[in-house]
C-alpha positions in Angstrom: 0.0 0.0 0.0 1.4 3.4 -1.0 2.3 5.9 1.8 -0.5 8.5 2.2 0.3 11.9 0.9 0.4 15.0 3.1 -2.0 17.8 2.3 1.1 19.8 1.1 2.2 17.0 -1.2 -1.3 16.6 -2.6 -1.6 20.4 -3.1 1.7 20.6 -5.0 0.9 17.5 -7.1 -2.5 18.9 -8.0 -0.9 22.3 -8.9 1.4 20.5 -11.4 -1.4 18.5 -12.8 -3.7 21.5 -13.2 -1.0 23.5 -14.9 -0.2 20.7 -17.3 -3.9 20.4 -18.1 -4.2 24.1 -18.7 -1.2 24.0 -21.1 -2.8 21.2 -23.1 -6.1 23.0 -23.2 -4.5 26.3 -24.4 -3.8 24.9 -27.9 -6.9 22.9 -28.4 -10.1 24.9 -29.0 -12.4 21.9 -28.6 -10.8 21.0 -25.2 -11.0 24.7 -24.2 -14.7 24.7 -24.9 -15.2 21.5 -22.9 -13.2 22.9 -20.0 -15.2 26.1 -19.9 -18.5 24.3 -20.0 -17.3 21.8 -17.3 -16.1 24.5 -15.0 -19.3 26.6 -15.5 -21.4 23.6 -14.7 -19.5 22.9 -11.5 -19.8 26.6 -10.5 -23.5 26.4 -10.9 -23.6 23.3 -8.7 -21.3 24.9 -6.1 -23.4 28.1 -6.1 -26.4 26.2 -4.8 -24.8 26.0 -1.4 -21.5 28.0 -1.2 -23.0 31.6 -1.0 -25.0 30.7 2.1 -21.9 29.2 3.8 -19.8 32.2 2.8 -22.6 34.5 4.2 -22.5 32.7 7.5 -18.8 33.1 7.8 -19.0 36.8 7.0 -21.8 37.2 9.6 -19.6 35.6 12.2 -16.9 38.0 11.2 -19.5 40.8 11.8 -19.3 42.0 8.2 -22.5 43.5 6.8 -24.6 41.7 4.1 -23.5 42.6 0.6 -20.0 43.3 1.7 -18.3 40.6 -0.3 -16.8 41.9 -3.5 -17.7 39.6 -6.5 -14.1 39.2 -7.3 -13.4 37.7 -3.9 -16.4 35.3 -4.3 -14.9 34.2 -7.6 -11.7 33.4 -5.8 -13.6 31.5 -3.1 -15.2 29.4 -5.8 -11.8 28.7 -7.4 -10.2 27.8 -4.1 -13.2 25.5 -3.2 -12.8 23.7 -6.6 -9.0 23.4 -6.0 -9.7 22.0 -2.5 -12.1 19.4 -4.1 -9.3 18.4 -6.5 -6.8 18.2 -3.7 -9.1 15.9 -1.7 -9.4 13.6 -4.8 -5.6 13.5 -4.9 -5.5 12.6 -1.1 -8.1 9.9 -1.7 -6.3 8.5 -4.7 -2.7 9.6 -4.8 -1.7 7.2 -7.5 -4.3 8.8 -10.0 -3.8 12.1 -11.9 -6.5 14.6 -11.1 -8.4 16.4 -13.8 -10.9 19.2 -14.2 -12.9 16.6 -16.2 -13.1 14.2 -13.3 -16.7 13.5 -13.8 -16.4 12.6 -17.5 -15.1 9.1 -16.8 -13.3 9.4 -13.5 -9.9 9.7 -15.4 -7.9 12.4 -16.9 -8.7 13.4 -20.5 
């Protein structure tokens, strides 16, 4: 059985895999379109629950409603997705992660 990864190891591995995937997508219009639709669909799903959670955190920080800049929320979404990807790496360190993880549970 392979040694479990640390969070830092998984984070760094996912960063490399994500960067490699983005380089592949950059020169392939069809893959670029698929990536965009995949990420947008995930954001729609994430947005069903994440805004309320972020709102609760802001309330505990005593920030007024409507305080969150949309650019910051975009960053929250991106970090959340990256955290999901890192968790997949922790669960399956021997497998490459992919933004297309739902397509067939493997990298494209």
